[in-house]
N, C-alpha and C positions, 0 to 999 in steps of 0.2 A: 430450447431454452428459455427464450424469452415469453413463450405462452404459459410454460410451469411458473415463472416468476409472476405474471401477470394474475394466475390461478391464486398462488400463493397470497399475493397483495391484497386480492378480492377477498379472500377467505379468512384471512387473519384480522381479527378485532381487538382493537386496543383497548385498554382500560376505560378512554373517555366514550366509547360507542361508536367510534370511527372504524372504518377498516383502514388497512394499511395504504390501500390506493389513494383514497380521500385524505388522509393525513399527509403523504407526500405531496400531493396537488395543493393541499391548504399550506405547507410549508414552502413550496414554490412561489405560491400566490405571496405570502407573508414576505418573502425576501424580495418581491419587487416591489411590494409596498413600501418596504424599509429604504430600499434605494431611491425611491421617488420622494419620500420626505427627507432623506439624507440630502439630495441634492438641492431641493427647497430650503433647508436650514444652512446649506453652505452659501448658496446665492443670497439669503438673507442677511448672513453675516459677513460679506464680501471674500469669502473664501475661494472665490474663484479668480481667473487670471484676469487682468486688466489689458483689455486690449484696445489701443487707442493712441493718440497723438500727444495727450497730457500724461506726464508721468505720475504714475500711481501714488507718490507721497505728496503730490499737489492735489489730490481729491479725497475728500471725505466722504465715506460710504455711511449713508443713514437708513438703518432697517424701516421698511414700510409696513412690517407685517409684526405682529407679536410672536416673538421665538419659544418663548418658554412654552406654550401650548404642544407646539410642533416637535420639540425636543421630547416632552411627556410622552406623546404619541409614538415618536420612535422607540423610546425606552419600553413602552408596553407592548409592541409589536415585536421587538427583539426577546422581550421575555417570555411573548409566547411561542415564538417561533424556536427557542431553546427548551421550553418545555416539550413541546410537539417534536423537536427532533431528538430529544432524549426518549420519547416514548417509541418513535420509531425505531432508535438502536435498539432499545429494550426488546421490541418484536423481532428483530433480525437475530438478535442473541438466542430468543426463547422459542423460535418457531421454525420448524424444518420445512425445506422446498416440500411441495405437492409433489409425488412422483406420478 
């Protein structure tokens, strides 16, 4: 069954020219990139837990990086992943498993 799924994923071409296997791999890579950027944003905005001897309300966190370009990058990556995910789902509905 796994072999048939892999054969189908390799033989199925999406509208953007990628085969289904490539699209799934790219979607996974986008998800990992989004996670990295979101972690960086969380760290830059102080959205992490404060572990230390000083109470959190006594500490002022000041971003040392510009967060706007990072948020724009996250938004772009999320949009790209969503479009790719929709194309993958469409292919799943419109193509049969190779027998």
